[in-house]
PDB file of N, CA, C and O in Angstrom, chain B, residues numbered from 101:
ATOM      1  N   UNK B 101      54.826  80.715  95.794  1.00  0.00           N
ATOM      2  CA  UNK B 101      55.839  81.664  95.356  1.00  0.00           C
ATOM      3  C   UNK B 101      56.066  82.696  96.456  1.00  0.00           C
ATOM      4  O   UNK B 101      55.114  83.185  97.063  1.00  0.00           O
ATOM      5  N   UNK B 102      57.300  83.014  96.702  1.00  0.00           N
ATOM      6  CA  UNK B 102      57.664  84.016  97.704  1.00  0.00           C
ATOM      7  C   UNK B 102      57.482  85.416  97.111  1.00  0.00           C
ATOM      8  O   UNK B 102      57.877  85.661  95.971  1.00  0.00           O
ATOM      9  N   UNK B 103      56.878  86.347  97.890  1.00  0.00           N
ATOM     10  CA  UNK B 103      56.724  87.711  97.368  1.00  0.00           C
ATOM     11  C   UNK B 103      58.074  88.346  97.030  1.00  0.00           C
ATOM     12  O   UNK B 103      59.083  88.085  97.685  1.00  0.00           O
ATOM     13  N   UNK B 104      58.065  89.171  96.008  1.00  0.00           N
ATOM     14  CA  UNK B 104      59.234  89.932  95.606  1.00  0.00           C
ATOM     15  C   UNK B 104      58.800  91.379  95.460  1.00  0.00           C
ATOM     16  O   UNK B 104      57.608  91.670  95.556  1.00  0.00           O
ATOM     17  N   UNK B 105      59.709  92.272  95.236  1.00  0.00           N
ATOM     18  CA  UNK B 105      59.378  93.687  95.054  1.00  0.00           C
ATOM     19  C   UNK B 105      58.884  93.921  93.620  1.00  0.00           C
ATOM     20  O   UNK B 105      59.344  93.269  92.683  1.00  0.00           O
ATOM     21  N   UNK B 106      57.963  94.839  93.468  1.00  0.00           N
ATOM     22  CA  UNK B 106      57.420  95.140  92.145  1.00  0.00           C
ATOM     23  C   UNK B 106      58.517  95.582  91.188  1.00  0.00           C
ATOM     24  O   UNK B 106      58.491  95.217  90.013  1.00  0.00           O
ATOM     25  N   UNK B 107      59.468  96.350  91.664  1.00  0.00           N
ATOM     26  CA  UNK B 107      60.550  96.811  90.789  1.00  0.00           C
ATOM     27  C   UNK B 107      61.338  95.631  90.227  1.00  0.00           C
ATOM     28  O   UNK B 107      61.820  95.695  89.096  1.00  0.00           O
ATOM     29  N   UNK B 108      61.476  94.554  91.004  1.00  0.00           N
ATOM     30  CA  UNK B 108      62.187  93.374  90.517  1.00  0.00           C
ATOM     31  C   UNK B 108      61.372  92.643  89.451  1.00  0.00           C
ATOM     32  O   UNK B 108      61.932  92.099  88.499  1.00  0.00           O
ATOM     33  N   UNK B 109      60.052  92.633  89.614  1.00  0.00           N
ATOM     34  CA  UNK B 109      59.186  92.031  88.597  1.00  0.00           C
ATOM     35  C   UNK B 109      59.305  92.818  87.297  1.00  0.00           C
ATOM     36  O   UNK B 109      59.429  92.233  86.221  1.00  0.00           O
ATOM     37  N   UNK B 110      59.268  94.142  87.399  1.00  0.00           N
ATOM     38  CA  UNK B 110      59.381  94.994  86.205  1.00  0.00           C
ATOM     39  C   UNK B 110      60.743  94.793  85.538  1.00  0.00           C
ATOM     40  O   UNK B 110      60.831  94.718  84.313  1.00  0.00           O
ATOM     41  N   UNK B 111      61.787  94.706  86.331  1.00  0.00           N
ATOM     42  CA  UNK B 111      63.134  94.519  85.768  1.00  0.00           C
ATOM     43  C   UNK B 111      63.232  93.230  84.952  1.00  0.00           C
ATOM     44  O   UNK B 111      63.972  93.173  83.970  1.00  0.00           O
ATOM     45  N   UNK B 112      62.500  92.210  85.350  1.00  0.00           N
ATOM     46  CA  UNK B 112      62.554  90.935  84.643  1.00  0.00           C
ATOM     47  C   UNK B 112      61.288  90.609  83.878  1.00  0.00           C
ATOM     48  O   UNK B 112      61.024  89.442  83.590  1.00  0.00           O
ATOM     49  N   UNK B 113      60.493  91.628  83.541  1.00  0.00           N
ATOM     50  CA  UNK B 113      59.176  91.405  82.943  1.00  0.00           C
ATOM     51  C   UNK B 113      59.234  90.532  81.695  1.00  0.00           C
ATOM     52  O   UNK B 113      58.327  89.730  81.471  1.00  0.00           O
ATOM     53  N   UNK B 114      60.257  90.663  80.895  1.00  0.00           N
ATOM     54  CA  UNK B 114      60.323  89.888  79.645  1.00  0.00           C
ATOM     55  C   UNK B 114      60.479  88.390  79.898  1.00  0.00           C
ATOM     56  O   UNK B 114      60.229  87.593  78.994  1.00  0.00           O
ATOM     57  N   UNK B 115      60.880  87.993  81.083  1.00  0.00           N
ATOM     58  CA  UNK B 115      61.087  86.581  81.389  1.00  0.00           C
ATOM     59  C   UNK B 115      59.856  85.915  82.000  1.00  0.00           C
ATOM     60  O   UNK B 115      59.837  84.696  82.172  1.00  0.00           O
ATOM     61  N   UNK B 116      58.832  86.698  82.328  1.00  0.00           N
ATOM     62  CA  UNK B 116      57.661  86.153  83.008  1.00  0.00           C
ATOM     63  C   UNK B 116      56.625  85.644  82.014  1.00  0.00           C
ATOM     64  O   UNK B 116      56.459  86.187  80.921  1.00  0.00           O
ATOM     65  N   UNK B 117      55.944  84.599  82.420  1.00  0.00           N
ATOM     66  CA  UNK B 117      54.902  83.947  81.615  1.00  0.00           C
ATOM     67  C   UNK B 117      53.746  84.923  81.364  1.00  0.00           C
ATOM     68  O   UNK B 117      53.224  85.538  82.295  1.00  0.00           O
ATOM     69  N   UNK B 118      53.362  85.050  80.108  1.00  0.00           N
ATOM     70  CA  UNK B 118      52.264  85.943  79.720  1.00  0.00           C
ATOM     71  C   UNK B 118      50.934  85.574  80.368  1.00  0.00           C
ATOM     72  O   UNK B 118      50.042  86.418  80.451  1.00  0.00           O
ATOM     73  N   UNK B 119      50.782  84.349  80.824  1.00  0.00           N
ATOM     74  CA  UNK B 119      49.522  83.894  81.411  1.00  0.00           C
ATOM     75  C   UNK B 119      49.384  84.249  82.888  1.00  0.00           C
ATOM     76  O   UNK B 119      48.356  83.960  83.501  1.00  0.00           O
ATOM     77  N   UNK B 120      50.404  84.868  83.459  1.00  0.00           N
ATOM     78  CA  UNK B 120      50.357  85.224  84.878  1.00  0.00           C
ATOM     79  C   UNK B 120      49.813  86.637  85.056  1.00  0.00           C
ATOM     80  O   UNK B 120      49.763  87.433  84.119  1.00  0.00           O
ATOM     81  N   UNK B 121      49.412  86.916  86.277  1.00  0.00           N
ATOM     82  CA  UNK B 121      48.908  88.232  86.658  1.00  0.00           C
ATOM     83  C   UNK B 121      49.769  88.755  87.792  1.00  0.00           C
ATOM     84  O   UNK B 121      50.252  87.985  88.623  1.00  0.00           O
ATOM     85  N   UNK B 122      49.959  90.063  87.823  1.00  0.00           N
ATOM     86  CA  UNK B 122      50.747  90.709  88.871  1.00  0.00           C
ATOM     87  C   UNK B 122      49.791  91.188  89.965  1.00  0.00           C
ATOM     88  O   UNK B 122      48.856  91.944  89.704  1.00  0.00           O
ATOM     89  N   UNK B 123      50.040  90.739  91.172  1.00  0.00           N
ATOM     90  CA  UNK B 123      49.307  91.169  92.361  1.00  0.00           C
ATOM     91  C   UNK B 123      50.317  91.855  93.272  1.00  0.00           C
ATOM     92  O   UNK B 123      51.403  91.324  93.500  1.00  0.00           O
ATOM     93  N   UNK B 124      49.970  93.035  93.798  1.00  0.00           N
ATOM     94  CA  UNK B 124      50.911  93.782  94.633  1.00  0.00           C
ATOM     95  C   UNK B 124      50.171  94.410  95.814  1.00  0.00           C
ATOM     96  O   UNK B 124      48.974  94.688  95.742  1.00  0.00           O
ATOM     97  N   UNK B 125      50.915  94.626  96.907  1.00  0.00           N
ATOM     98  CA  UNK B 125      50.320  95.251  98.082  1.00  0.00           C
ATOM     99  C   UNK B 125      50.168  96.745  97.864  1.00  0.00           C
ATOM    100  O   UNK B 125      51.008  97.390  97.236  1.00  0.00           O
ATOM    101  N   UNK B 126      49.085  97.279  98.394  1.00  0.00           N
ATOM    102  CA  UNK B 126      48.811  98.716  98.300  1.00  0.00           C
ATOM    103  C   UNK B 126      49.357  99.421  99.527  1.00  0.00           C
ATOM    104  O   UNK B 126      49.465  98.804 100.587  1.00  0.00           O
ATOM    105  N   UNK B 127      49.702 100.691  99.417  1.00  0.00           N
ATOM    106  CA  UNK B 127      49.667 101.488  98.196  1.00  0.00           C
ATOM    107  C   UNK B 127      50.750 101.001  97.239  1.00  0.00           C
ATOM    108  O   UNK B 127      51.858 100.663  97.656  1.00  0.00           O
ATOM    109  N   UNK B 128      50.416 100.972  95.957  1.00  0.00           N
ATOM    110  CA  UNK B 128      51.351 100.464  94.964  1.00  0.00           C
ATOM    111  C   UNK B 128      52.528 101.399  94.807  1.00  0.00           C
ATOM    112  O   UNK B 128      52.378 102.571  94.460  1.00  0.00           O
ATOM    113  N   UNK B 129      53.696 100.860  95.067  1.00  0.00           N
ATOM    114  CA  UNK B 129      54.958 101.558  94.865  1.00  0.00           C
ATOM    115  C   UNK B 129      55.925 100.554  94.258  1.00  0.00           C
ATOM    116  O   UNK B 129      55.602  99.372  94.133  1.00  0.00           O
ATOM    117  N   UNK B 130      57.083 101.012  93.889  1.00  0.00           N
ATOM    118  CA  UNK B 130      58.090 100.101  93.334  1.00  0.00           C
ATOM    119  C   UNK B 130      58.563  99.085  94.372  1.00  0.00           C
ATOM    120  O   UNK B 130      59.111  98.042  94.016  1.00  0.00           O
ATOM    121  N   UNK B 131      58.353  99.385  95.652  1.00  0.00           N
ATOM    122  CA  UNK B 131      58.762  98.471  96.720  1.00  0.00           C
ATOM    123  C   UNK B 131      57.630  97.605  97.245  1.00  0.00           C
ATOM    124  O   UNK B 131      57.812  96.890  98.231  1.00  0.00           O
ATOM    125  N   UNK B 132      56.454  97.654  96.603  1.00  0.00           N
ATOM    126  CA  UNK B 132      55.333  96.815  97.034  1.00  0.00           C
ATOM    127  C   UNK B 132      55.697  95.342  96.927  1.00  0.00           C
ATOM    128  O   UNK B 132      56.350  94.920  95.972  1.00  0.00           O
ATOM    129  N   UNK B 133      55.267  94.561  97.921  1.00  0.00           N
ATOM    130  CA  UNK B 133      55.415  93.114  97.833  1.00  0.00           C
ATOM    131  C   UNK B 133      54.520  92.620  96.714  1.00  0.00           C
ATOM    132  O   UNK B 133      53.357  93.012  96.621  1.00  0.00           O
ATOM    133  N   UNK B 134      55.063  91.760  95.865  1.00  0.00           N
ATOM    134  CA  UNK B 134      54.392  91.355  94.633  1.00  0.00           C
ATOM    135  C   UNK B 134      54.424  89.850  94.458  1.00  0.00           C
ATOM    136  O   UNK B 134      55.415  89.186  94.761  1.00  0.00           O
ATOM    137  N   UNK B 135      53.316  89.333  93.961  1.00  0.00           N
ATOM    138  CA  UNK B 135      53.173  87.913  93.640  1.00  0.00           C
ATOM    139  C   UNK B 135      52.773  87.813  92.175  1.00  0.00           C
ATOM    140  O   UNK B 135      51.927  88.574  91.707  1.00  0.00           O
ATOM    141  N   UNK B 136      53.367  86.894  91.463  1.00  0.00           N
ATOM    142  CA  UNK B 136      52.934  86.546  90.104  1.00  0.00           C
ATOM    143  C   UNK B 136      52.177  85.230  90.222  1.00  0.00           C
ATOM    144  O   UNK B 136      52.702  84.246  90.743  1.00  0.00           O
ATOM    145  N   UNK B 137      50.940  85.220  89.734  1.00  0.00           N
ATOM    146  CA  UNK B 137      50.128  84.010  89.859  1.00  0.00           C
ATOM    147  C   UNK B 137      49.079  83.977  88.764  1.00  0.00           C
ATOM    148  O   UNK B 137      48.787  84.992  88.131  1.00  0.00           O
ATOM    149  N   UNK B 138      48.520  82.799  88.553  1.00  0.00           N
ATOM    150  CA  UNK B 138      47.409  82.649  87.619  1.00  0.00           C
ATOM    151  C   UNK B 138      46.145  83.164  88.296  1.00  0.00           C
ATOM    152  O   UNK B 138      45.920  82.923  89.482  1.00  0.00           O
ATOM    153  N   UNK B 139      45.322  83.877  87.529  1.00  0.00           N
ATOM    154  CA  UNK B 139      44.028  84.297  88.064  1.00  0.00           C
ATOM    155  C   UNK B 139      43.168  83.052  88.236  1.00  0.00           C
ATOM    156  O   UNK B 139      43.117  82.207  87.342  1.00  0.00           O
ATOM    157  N   UNK B 140      42.489  82.930  89.380  1.00  0.00           N
ATOM    158  CA  UNK B 140      41.608  81.774  89.564  1.00  0.00           C
ATOM    159  C   UNK B 140      40.468  81.781  88.540  1.00  0.00           C
ATOM    160  O   UNK B 140      39.947  82.842  88.199  1.00  0.00           O
ATOM    161  N   UNK B 141      40.090  80.620  88.060  1.00  0.00           N
ATOM    162  CA  UNK B 141      39.015  80.507  87.077  1.00  0.00           C
ATOM    163  C   UNK B 141      37.706  81.078  87.612  1.00  0.00           C
ATOM    164  O   UNK B 141      36.889  81.596  86.850  1.00  0.00           O
ATOM    165  N   UNK B 142      37.514  80.980  88.920  1.00  0.00           N
ATOM    166  CA  UNK B 142      36.280  81.470  89.521  1.00  0.00           C
ATOM    167  C   UNK B 142      36.347  82.952  89.886  1.00  0.00           C
ATOM    168  O   UNK B 142      35.397  83.499  90.447  1.00  0.00           O
ATOM    169  N   UNK B 143      37.454  83.591  89.571  1.00  0.00           N
ATOM    170  CA  UNK B 143      37.632  85.011  89.871  1.00  0.00           C
ATOM    171  C   UNK B 143      38.258  85.226  91.236  1.00  0.00           C
ATOM    172  O   UNK B 143      38.585  84.271  91.940  1.00  0.00           O
ATOM    173  N   UNK B 144      38.419  86.472  91.596  1.00  0.00           N
ATOM    174  CA  UNK B 144      39.045  86.786  92.877  1.00  0.00           C
ATOM    175  C   UNK B 144      40.555  86.681  92.818  1.00  0.00           C
ATOM    176  O   UNK B 144      41.158  86.620  91.746  1.00  0.00           O
ATOM    177  N   UNK B 145      41.148  86.662  94.004  1.00  0.00           N
ATOM    178  CA  UNK B 145      42.600  86.572  94.102  1.00  0.00           C
ATOM    179  C   UNK B 145      43.030  85.144  94.375  1.00  0.00           C
ATOM    180  O   UNK B 145      42.311  84.396  95.037  1.00  0.00           O
ATOM    181  N   UNK B 146      44.194  84.757  93.873  1.00  0.00           N
ATOM    182  CA  UNK B 146      44.723  83.445  94.235  1.00  0.00           C
ATOM    183  C   UNK B 146      45.125  83.438  95.709  1.00  0.00           C
ATOM    184  O   UNK B 146      45.388  84.490  96.291  1.00  0.00           O
ATOM    185  N   UNK B 147      45.169  82.277  96.293  1.00  0.00           N
ATOM    186  CA  UNK B 147      45.449  82.143  97.727  1.00  0.00           C
ATOM    187  C   UNK B 147      46.753  82.813  98.130  1.00  0.00           C
ATOM    188  O   UNK B 147      46.814  83.458  99.176  1.00  0.00           O
ATOM    189  N   UNK B 148      47.804  82.674  97.316  1.00  0.00           N
ATOM    190  CA  UNK B 148      49.097  83.250  97.672  1.00  0.00           C
ATOM    191  C   UNK B 148      49.051  84.778  97.697  1.00  0.00           C
ATOM    192  O   UNK B 148      49.768  85.402  98.480  1.00  0.00           O
ATOM    193  N   UNK B 149      48.222  85.384  96.856  1.00  0.00           N
ATOM    194  CA  UNK B 149      48.063  86.841  96.871  1.00  0.00           C
ATOM    195  C   UNK B 149      47.280  87.261  98.114  1.00  0.00           C
ATOM    196  O   UNK B 149      47.619  88.257  98.752  1.00  0.00           O
ATOM    197  N   UNK B 150      46.243  86.512  98.458  1.00  0.00           N
ATOM    198  CA  UNK B 150      45.470  86.814  99.662  1.00  0.00           C
ATOM    199  C   UNK B 150      46.334  86.723 100.904  1.00  0.00           C
ATOM    200  O   UNK B 150      46.226  87.562 101.798  1.00  0.00           O
ATOM    201  N   UNK B 151      47.188  85.715 100.970  1.00  0.00           N
ATOM    202  CA  UNK B 151      48.042  85.519 102.148  1.00  0.00           C
ATOM    203  C   UNK B 151      48.948  86.712 102.422  1.00  0.00           C
ATOM    204  O   UNK B 151      49.202  87.035 103.582  1.00  0.00           O
ATOM    205  N   UNK B 152      49.434  87.367 101.387  1.00  0.00           N
ATOM    206  CA  UNK B 152      50.335  88.506 101.605  1.00  0.00           C
ATOM    207  C   UNK B 152      49.614  89.843 101.442  1.00  0.00           C
ATOM    208  O   UNK B 152      50.250  90.896 101.486  1.00  0.00           O
ATOM    209  N   UNK B 153      48.288  89.814 101.254  1.00  0.00           N
ATOM    210  CA  UNK B 153      47.516  91.050 101.147  1.00  0.00           C
ATOM    211  C   UNK B 153      47.674  91.781  99.830  1.00  0.00           C
ATOM    212  O   UNK B 153      47.438  92.987  99.757  1.00  0.00           O
ATOM    213  N   UNK B 154      48.076  91.060  98.780  1.00  0.00           N
ATOM    214  CA  UNK B 154      48.298  91.682  97.472  1.00  0.00           C
ATOM    215  C   UNK B 154      46.997  91.765  96.688  1.00  0.00           C
ATOM    216  O   UNK B 154      46.164  90.860  96.741  1.00  0.00           O
ATOM    217  N   UNK B 155      46.837  92.865  95.961  1.00  0.00           N
ATOM    218  CA  UNK B 155      45.663  93.119  95.137  1.00  0.00           C
ATOM    219  C   UNK B 155      46.055  93.037  93.660  1.00  0.00           C
ATOM    220  O   UNK B 155      47.220  93.204  93.297  1.00  0.00           O
ATOM    221  N   UNK B 156      45.050  92.777  92.821  1.00  0.00           N
ATOM    222  CA  UNK B 156      45.266  92.745  91.375  1.00  0.00           C
ATOM    223  C   UNK B 156      45.871  94.074  90.921  1.00  0.00           C
ATOM    224  O   UNK B 156      45.386  95.144  91.289  1.00  0.00           O
ATOM    225  N   UNK B 157      46.939  93.995  90.114  1.00  0.00           N
ATOM    226  CA  UNK B 157      47.538  95.191  89.520  1.00  0.00           C
ATOM    227  C   UNK B 157      47.343  95.184  88.006  1.00  0.00           C
ATOM    228  O   UNK B 157      46.735  96.096  87.446  1.00  0.00           O
ATOM    229  N   UNK B 158      47.867  94.141  87.345  1.00  0.00           N
ATOM    230  CA  UNK B 158      47.793  94.087  85.876  1.00  0.00           C
ATOM    231  C   UNK B 158      48.264  92.705  85.424  1.00  0.00           C
ATOM    232  O   UNK B 158      49.032  92.042  86.120  1.00  0.00           O
ATOM    233  N   UNK B 159      47.796  92.281  84.256  1.00  0.00           N
ATOM    234  CA  UNK B 159      48.274  91.028  83.687  1.00  0.00           C
ATOM    235  C   UNK B 159      49.674  91.224  83.116  1.00  0.00           C
ATOM    236  O   UNK B 159      50.007  92.306  82.632  1.00  0.00           O
ATOM    237  N   UNK B 160      50.482  90.189  83.173  1.00  0.00           N
ATOM    238  CA  UNK B 160      51.862  90.265  82.686  1.00  0.00           C
ATOM    239  C   UNK B 160      51.895  90.642  81.207  1.00  0.00           C
ATOM    240  O   UNK B 160      52.692  91.494  80.813  1.00  0.00           O
ATOM    241  N   UNK B 161      51.050  90.030  80.383  1.00  0.00           N
ATOM    242  CA  UNK B 161      51.113  90.321  78.941  1.00  0.00           C
ATOM    243  C   UNK B 161      50.766  91.780  78.651  1.00  0.00           C
ATOM    244  O   UNK B 161      51.322  92.372  77.725  1.00  0.00           O
ATOM    245  N   UNK B 162      49.863  92.362  79.424  1.00  0.00           N
ATOM    246  CA  UNK B 162      49.524  93.771  79.231  1.00  0.00           C
ATOM    247  C   UNK B 162      50.686  94.653  79.682  1.00  0.00           C
ATOM    248  O   UNK B 162      51.014  95.637  79.020  1.00  0.00           O
ATOM    249  N   UNK B 163      51.301  94.304  80.797  1.00  0.00           N
ATOM    250  CA  UNK B 163      52.456  95.064  81.286  1.00  0.00           C
ATOM    251  C   UNK B 163      53.582  95.035  80.261  1.00  0.00           C
ATOM    252  O   UNK B 163      54.212  96.060  79.999  1.00  0.00           O
ATOM    253  N   UNK B 164      53.835  93.874  79.686  1.00  0.00           N
ATOM    254  CA  UNK B 164      54.877  93.750  78.664  1.00  0.00           C
ATOM    255  C   UNK B 164      54.579  94.643  77.467  1.00  0.00           C
ATOM    256  O   UNK B 164      55.434  95.409  77.023  1.00  0.00           O
ATOM    257  N   UNK B 165      53.355  94.537  76.949  1.00  0.00           N
ATOM    258  CA  UNK B 165      52.973  95.335  75.778  1.00  0.00           C
ATOM    259  C   UNK B 165      53.092  96.828  76.066  1.00  0.00           C
ATOM    260  O   UNK B 165      53.627  97.585  75.256  1.00  0.00           O
ATOM    261  N   UNK B 166      52.590  97.242  77.226  1.00  0.00           N
ATOM    262  CA  UNK B 166      52.642  98.657  77.575  1.00  0.00           C
ATOM    263  C   UNK B 166      54.087  99.144  77.652  1.00  0.00           C
ATOM    264  O   UNK B 166      54.435 100.160  77.050  1.00  0.00           O
ATOM    265  N   UNK B 167      54.928  98.421  78.392  1.00  0.00           N
ATOM    266  CA  UNK B 167      56.316  98.859  78.555  1.00  0.00           C
ATOM    267  C   UNK B 167      57.079  98.845  77.236  1.00  0.00           C
ATOM    268  O   UNK B 167      57.851  99.763  76.962  1.00  0.00           O
ATOM    269  N   UNK B 168      56.875  97.824  76.419  1.00  0.00           N
ATOM    270  CA  UNK B 168      57.557  97.771  75.118  1.00  0.00           C
ATOM    271  C   UNK B 168      57.171  98.962  74.253  1.00  0.00           C
ATOM    272  O   UNK B 168      58.034  99.613  73.663  1.00  0.00           O
ATOM    273  N   UNK B 169      55.868  99.249  74.177  1.00  0.00           N
ATOM    274  CA  UNK B 169      55.388 100.373  73.366  1.00  0.00           C
ATOM    275  C   UNK B 169      55.902 101.704  73.901  1.00  0.00           C
ATOM    276  O   UNK B 169      56.357 102.554  73.135  1.00  0.00           O
ATOM    277  N   UNK B 170      55.830 101.880  75.204  1.00  0.00           N
ATOM    278  CA  UNK B 170      56.256 103.134  75.824  1.00  0.00           C
ATOM    279  C   UNK B 170      57.754 103.359  75.641  1.00  0.00           C
ATOM    280  O   UNK B 170      58.181 104.464  75.306  1.00  0.00           O
ATOM    281  N   UNK B 171      58.557 102.306  75.863  1.00  0.00           N
ATOM    282  CA  UNK B 171      60.006 102.432  75.705  1.00  0.00           C
ATOM    283  C   UNK B 171      60.371 102.757  74.261  1.00  0.00           C
ATOM    284  O   UNK B 171      61.286 103.544  74.017  1.00  0.00           O
ATOM    285  N   UNK B 172      59.667 102.161  73.301  1.00  0.00           N
ATOM    286  CA  UNK B 172      59.937 102.429  71.889  1.00  0.00           C
ATOM    287  C   UNK B 172      59.615 103.881  71.536  1.00  0.00           C
ATOM    288  O   UNK B 172      60.329 104.495  70.744  1.00  0.00           O
ATOM    289  N   UNK B 173      58.563 104.427  72.107  1.00  0.00           N
ATOM    290  CA  UNK B 173      58.175 105.809  71.833  1.00  0.00           C
ATOM    291  C   UNK B 173      59.121 106.811  72.477  1.00  0.00           C
ATOM    292  O   UNK B 173      59.390 107.870  71.910  1.00  0.00           O
ATOM    293  N   UNK B 174      59.617 106.485  73.640  1.00  0.00           N
ATOM    294  CA  UNK B 174      60.478 107.418  74.372  1.00  0.00           C
ATOM    295  C   UNK B 174      61.813 107.632  73.667  1.00  0.00           C
ATOM    296  O   UNK B 174      62.317 108.754  73.626  1.00  0.00           O
ATOM    297  N   UNK B 175      62.382 106.578  73.119  1.00  0.00           N
ATOM    298  CA  UNK B 175      63.632 106.709  72.387  1.00  0.00           C
ATOM    299  C   UNK B 175      64.812 107.170  73.223  1.00  0.00           C
ATOM    300  O   UNK B 175      65.744 107.785  72.705  1.00  0.00           O
ATOM    301  N   UNK B 176      64.773 106.875  74.507  1.00  0.00           N
ATOM    302  CA  UNK B 176      65.869 107.230  75.411  1.00  0.00           C
ATOM    303  C   UNK B 176      65.986 106.141  76.470  1.00  0.00           C
ATOM    304  O   UNK B 176      65.028 105.406  76.709  1.00  0.00           O
ATOM    305  N   UNK B 177      67.132 106.031  77.098  1.00  0.00           N
ATOM    306  CA  UNK B 177      67.261 105.058  78.178  1.00  0.00           C
ATOM    307  C   UNK B 177      66.341 105.444  79.347  1.00  0.00           C
ATOM    308  O   UNK B 177      66.286 106.607  79.745  1.00  0.00           O
ATOM    309  N   UNK B 178      65.635 104.470  79.879  1.00  0.00           N
ATOM    310  CA  UNK B 178      64.705 104.717  80.982  1.00  0.00           C
ATOM    311  C   UNK B 178      65.031 103.737  82.108  1.00  0.00           C
ATOM    312  O   UNK B 178      65.120 102.530  81.886  1.00  0.00           O
ATOM    313  N   UNK B 179      65.204 104.260  83.297  1.00  0.00           N
ATOM    314  CA  UNK B 179      65.560 103.430  84.449  1.00  0.00           C
ATOM    315  C   UNK B 179      64.422 102.474  84.806  1.00  0.00           C
ATOM    316  O   UNK B 179      63.263 102.719  84.472  1.00  0.00           O
ATOM    317  N   UNK B 180      64.764 101.405  85.477  1.00  0.00           N
ATOM    318  CA  UNK B 180      63.763 100.459  85.937  1.00  0.00           C
ATOM    319  C   UNK B 180      62.806 101.142  86.908  1.00  0.00           C
ATOM    320  O   UNK B 180      61.611 100.848  86.909  1.00  0.00           O
ATOM    321  N   UNK B 181      63.311 102.036  87.720  1.00  0.00           N
ATOM    322  CA  UNK B 181      62.474 102.792  88.657  1.00  0.00           C
ATOM    323  C   UNK B 181      61.399 103.576  87.895  1.00  0.00           C
ATOM    324  O   UNK B 181      60.223 103.534  88.256  1.00  0.00           O
ATOM    325  N   UNK B 182      61.804 104.284  86.848  1.00  0.00           N
ATOM    326  CA  UNK B 182      60.855 105.071  86.060  1.00  0.00           C
ATOM    327  C   UNK B 182      59.855 104.158  85.338  1.00  0.00           C
ATOM    328  O   UNK B 182      58.673 104.487  85.243  1.00  0.00           O
ATOM    329  N   UNK B 183      60.326 103.019  84.835  1.00  0.00           N
ATOM    330  CA  UNK B 183      59.424 102.062  84.184  1.00  0.00           C
ATOM    331  C   UNK B 183      58.377 101.558  85.177  1.00  0.00           C
ATOM    332  O   UNK B 183      57.194 101.452  84.853  1.00  0.00           O
ATOM    333  N   UNK B 184      58.827 101.255  86.374  1.00  0.00           N
ATOM    334  CA  UNK B 184      57.933 100.752  87.411  1.00  0.00           C
ATOM    335  C   UNK B 184      56.882 101.800  87.776  1.00  0.00           C
ATOM    336  O   UNK B 184      55.693 101.495  87.863  1.00  0.00           O
ATOM    337  N   UNK B 185      57.329 103.021  87.985  1.00  0.00           N
ATOM    338  CA  UNK B 185      56.401 104.104  88.335  1.00  0.00           C
ATOM    339  C   UNK B 185      55.392 104.348  87.219  1.00  0.00           C
ATOM    340  O   UNK B 185      54.214 104.584  87.490  1.00  0.00           O
ATOM    341  N   UNK B 186      55.839 104.295  85.979  1.00  0.00           N
ATOM    342  CA  UNK B 186      54.935 104.526  84.839  1.00  0.00           C
ATOM    343  C   UNK B 186      53.941 103.382  84.693  1.00  0.00           C
ATOM    344  O   UNK B 186      52.785 103.608  84.336  1.00  0.00           O
ATOM    345  N   UNK B 187      54.386 102.141  84.969  1.00  0.00           N
ATOM    346  CA  UNK B 187      53.481 100.997  84.905  1.00  0.00           C
ATOM    347  C   UNK B 187      52.410 101.107  85.982  1.00  0.00           C
ATOM    348  O   UNK B 187      51.246 100.804  85.716  1.00  0.00           O
ATOM    349  N   UNK B 188      52.765 101.525  87.170  1.00  0.00           N
ATOM    350  CA  UNK B 188      51.784 101.722  88.232  1.00  0.00           C
ATOM    351  C   UNK B 188      50.754 102.760  87.801  1.00  0.00           C
ATOM    352  O   UNK B 188      49.551 102.550  87.956  1.00  0.00           O
ATOM    353  N   UNK B 189      51.225 103.868  87.266  1.00  0.00           N
ATOM    354  CA  UNK B 189      50.322 104.925  86.798  1.00  0.00           C
ATOM    355  C   UNK B 189      49.381 104.369  85.721  1.00  0.00           C
ATOM    356  O   UNK B 189      48.175 104.613  85.757  1.00  0.00           O
ATOM    357  N   UNK B 190      49.935 103.633  84.779  1.00  0.00           N
ATOM    358  CA  UNK B 190      49.127 103.048  83.716  1.00  0.00           C
ATOM    359  C   UNK B 190      48.075 102.110  84.293  1.00  0.00           C
ATOM    360  O   UNK B 190      46.911 102.172  83.900  1.00  0.00           O
ATOM    361  N   UNK B 191      48.471 101.240  85.224  1.00  0.00           N
ATOM    362  CA  UNK B 191      47.544 100.278  85.810  1.00  0.00           C
ATOM    363  C   UNK B 191      46.402 100.963  86.550  1.00  0.00           C
ATOM    364  O   UNK B 191      45.266 100.489  86.518  1.00  0.00           O
ATOM    365  N   UNK B 192      46.696 102.060  87.206  1.00  0.00           N
ATOM    366  CA  UNK B 192      45.674 102.773  87.977  1.00  0.00           C
ATOM    367  C   UNK B 192      44.746 103.568  87.072  1.00  0.00           C
ATOM    368  O   UNK B 192      43.528 103.515  87.245  1.00  0.00           O
ATOM    369  N   UNK B 193      45.293 104.301  86.115  1.00  0.00           N
ATOM    370  CA  UNK B 193      44.515 105.273  85.367  1.00  0.00           C
ATOM    371  C   UNK B 193      44.141 104.906  83.946  1.00  0.00           C
ATOM    372  O   UNK B 193      43.185 105.459  83.402  1.00  0.00           O
ATOM    373  N   UNK B 194      44.878 103.980  83.324  1.00  0.00           N
ATOM    374  CA  UNK B 194      44.673 103.763  81.899  1.00  0.00           C
ATOM    375  C   UNK B 194      44.326 102.337  81.493  1.00  0.00           C
ATOM    376  O   UNK B 194      43.777 102.122  80.412  1.00  0.00           O
ATOM    377  N   UNK B 195      44.630 101.381  82.322  1.00  0.00           N
ATOM    378  CA  UNK B 195      44.426  99.978  81.916  1.00  0.00           C
ATOM    379  C   UNK B 195      42.961  99.582  81.977  1.00  0.00           C
ATOM    380  O   UNK B 195      42.617  98.441  81.669  1.00  0.00           O
TER     381      UNK B 195
END
C-alpha cells in the first residue's frame, strides 16, 4: 500500500476495514505519511510501515468509535482537520 496523509485516512475512516491499524510517521500531524495495515501476529510493525518509518498510532475500529462518539457529543459541524488533530491527541494521551 502506498502511504497517504493521515488527514485523508481520517476523512475516509468509515470506509476502512475495522481489522486494520493506522501507522503514521512522527511527529504525528495531519500531514504525516500513513499506512493502513494488519498488525503482525508476532507483534511489531508490518513491513510496509517499517519501510516508510511509520509508527503505531491507533486501530481503525478504535478511531471510528472515538470519532463517532466525539462528533455526536459535539453537536456541531467539525472539519476534517479538527477531527484529525483530536484523533492524534486521543491516540497520544487517552487511548
